N, C-alpha and C positions, 0 to 999 in steps of 0.2 A: 232223678234229680234235675237233669238238664231240661226236662219238659216243664216250662215255667208254670203253665196252668195247673198241672197236676201237683207240682211242688207247693204252690200257693194254696191249693185246696186243702192239702194235708196240714200245712202250717196254721191256717186260720180255722181249722176244725175246732169246734167247741166241746171236745170231749173232756172228761173229768181228770185227765192226767193218769189214768190207769195204765200201768206198764204192761198189763196183760192183754192189750189190744194192739193190733198191727198199725192202726192209724197213729197212735201215740208213739210207737217205736219209729215209724217213718218220720214223724214230726221231729223227734229228738235227733234222728240221723241227719235230716235236712238242715236243722238249725246248726248242728255241729259243722257241717260242710260249709256253711256260710262263714265260719270263723277259722277253721283249720283245713289242712289238705286231706286228711284221712279221718274217717269216722267209723266206729265199730258197728257192725250189723249183726252181732251175735244174738241180741235179744229178739231182733226181727226174725232171724232164721230159726231160732229156738221155737217161736210160736208157730211158724208155718211148717217146720220139719224139713229134713233133708230131701233132696230130689236129684235124680240122675238125669233129668230132662228139663231143659230151660223152658220149653213150651208148657209142660205140665206145671212147672213152678209158677209161671206167669198166670195161668188160669186159676190156680189155687189162690194166688195173691189177689187177683181181681175179685174172685168170689168172696174172699174174706173181707175185703174192703167194702164191697156192696152190702154184706151182712151188717157190718159195724156202722155203716153210714146210711142205712136204709131210712126212707121217708125223711130225708133232709135235703137241703139245697146242694150239699156236697155230693150226695148220691145221684141227684139228677145231673149234676155236672159231669160226674164220672161216666155215667151212661151216655151222655151226650158226646163225650170225647171218644169213647172206645166201643160203643155198641152200635152195630148195624143191623139191617133186616134183609133177609133173603126172601124172594118171592118165588114159590114153586107153582107152576101152572101145568095142568094136564088137559090136553084137548083130544077128544075122541077122533079117530081116523075116519070113521064112516057115519058118525052121529053128531048132531049139533049140540055138544055139551062141553063145557069148560069148568074145571074146578080150580080153586086157588088155595094156597096155604102159605102163611107167613111164619118165618122162623128167625129169631134173633141170634146174633153171633158176636163173639168178641175177637175172633181171629179166623183166618182161612188156612186150612191145611192143604198144601199142594204136594203131590207126589213127584219127586225129581225123576225125570226121564232122560235117558242118555240121548244126546243129539238135539235136545230141545232147550229152549230158554224159558224164562219166567212167563213172558207174554204168550208163548205157544202153549204152555201148560194151563194158563188161565183160559185160553180159548177152548182147550179140551175140557176143562173143569165146567165151563158154562155151556158146552155143546148139548143139543137136544138128545134125549134118550128115548128110544122106541120101547114101549111097553107092549108085551104080547097080550093076547086076549085073556089069558088066565092070570094076568098080573094086575089088572085094573078093573075094579068093581065100581060101576057108575051108580046104580040104584036098583031097586026091586023090579022096576019096569024094564029097564034097559039091560040089566045084568052085567056080565063081563064084556068089555070091549077092548079093542086095540087102541092104544093111545100114544101120544107123544108128550113127554115131560120136558119142560124147559125150566131153567134156573136163571135168575137174574138178581141184581141188586135192586131192592126197593129203596133202601137208604144205605149210604156208605159213611162210616164215622170219619171225623177229621183226622184221627190217628188210627191207621190201619196196620195190623200185625199179620204177617204172612209166614206161616210155619212151613219150612221146606223139609218134607219127609224123605230122609235118605236111608232109613232102616231097611234092611233086606235080610233074607234068610238063605244061608249057603247050604244047599242040599248035600254037598259032598262032605263038609265038616259038621253038618247038622248043628249049626250055631248061628247066632245073630251076627250080622256084619253091617257095614255101612257102604252105600254107593259113593264112590269117590270121583265119579265122572265130572267133567266140566259142565257147569250149569250157570249161565250168565243171567244177570238181573240188571235192569237199567237204573240210571240215576234219576230219571223222570219216567213216570208211568201214567198213561192216560187210560182210565177205566170207563170212559163214557160209553163205549160200545157194549158194556155188560150191564148197563142200567136199564130197568124196565121202561122208564119214561125217557125216551130219547130226546125230548124237547126240554128237559130240566136243566140244561146247561152242561158245561164241561166239568169233568171230574179228573183233574190233573194233580198228581201227587209227586213229591220229591222224596228221595231216599234220605232217611234221617239217621238210622242206625243199623248196624250189621252185627248180629250175634253169631259167634263162631264156636264150633265144637272141634277140638283137636284130639282125635282118638280113633281107634280102629273100629269101634262100634259104640252104640248109644249107652251101653252098660258101664263104660269106663271112659276116662279122658278128662279134658279140662275145658271150661267155658271162659270166654272173654268177649268183650264187645267194643265196637268202634262207633263213635257218636260224632255226628257233624255239628260243629260249633255254629252259633248264630252268625259268625263272621265268615263262614264258608270253609274253614279248614277242618280236618278230622283229628279226633282224639282217641287214643287207645285207653280203655279201662280194663286192666288186668290185675285183679286183687289190689295191692297197694301201689302198683305201678301205673302211673298215669302220664302219658306223654303225647306230644303232637306227632302225627304221622302223615304220610302222603296219601293222596286218594288211591294210588295204586296199591299200597299196602292194605288200606281199609276195605277196598272193593275188589279190584282185579285179582289180587292174590288169594281171594277166598271164593272164587268161582269153583275151584277144584281142578286138579290136573291129572287125576288117576294115579298119582304117585304119593304125594304128601297127604297127611291125615287131617289137615285143617281146611274146613269148608264152612260156608255160611249155613246156619241151621234155622235162623229166624230173621226176618227183615221188618223194619218199621218204616212205613211211608206216611208222610204228613201232607195234608192237602195244601195246595198253593194258595 
């Protein structure tokens, strides 16, 4: 709802008012929020189904919106706002051969690593990978070759979602658990060094919202979100509880400290 362009896209959608589609449910919810403090999301959740993971729920929602809005102006706007393109390149180590592959994405999943921060993990995510001779087939003439695979952004969407993967498996208890180590993320993020065309300008993003999971593992717990208001202060959205909070509560207190169970699980960055 706080994302003005997405809200306006749903409200102006020219659907026939069918309550059995997500766009109409969102439209009804957004219109209600313009008039009252709270609006029911039951019809919306009923259509998408329950989910124990906020990232999984987001992908399901986006996929459903794309299906319902396909081949429309709103569909193009949705993809323009949230869809980016990765560029995979493989260069042979001893032969003059380069192959490229493009892949669209709606979010980035980053594995949380103890002792690192978001930018460190992004550098690791985009670092080159060495492919052994039996891993890369060039063509019939050259056969298998050793290669180096690089990954970069070809296009970055204006609204970028970063999923922080904290799920882990405890060998001793033989059960799923969650990494609760400290993992810092910045208020401003410069992604220019990860773009394939280094001359295409600056790609600077500001932190817009922090999704938090409070629980010992991904199979149980509670989700809530902090959103940065257009005037610069932060708001907490926790079911019917909406209140103004400090930057420290919204950001710093959700890095993780190894003791408490509330940590950021998904971040939203918006291009400056």
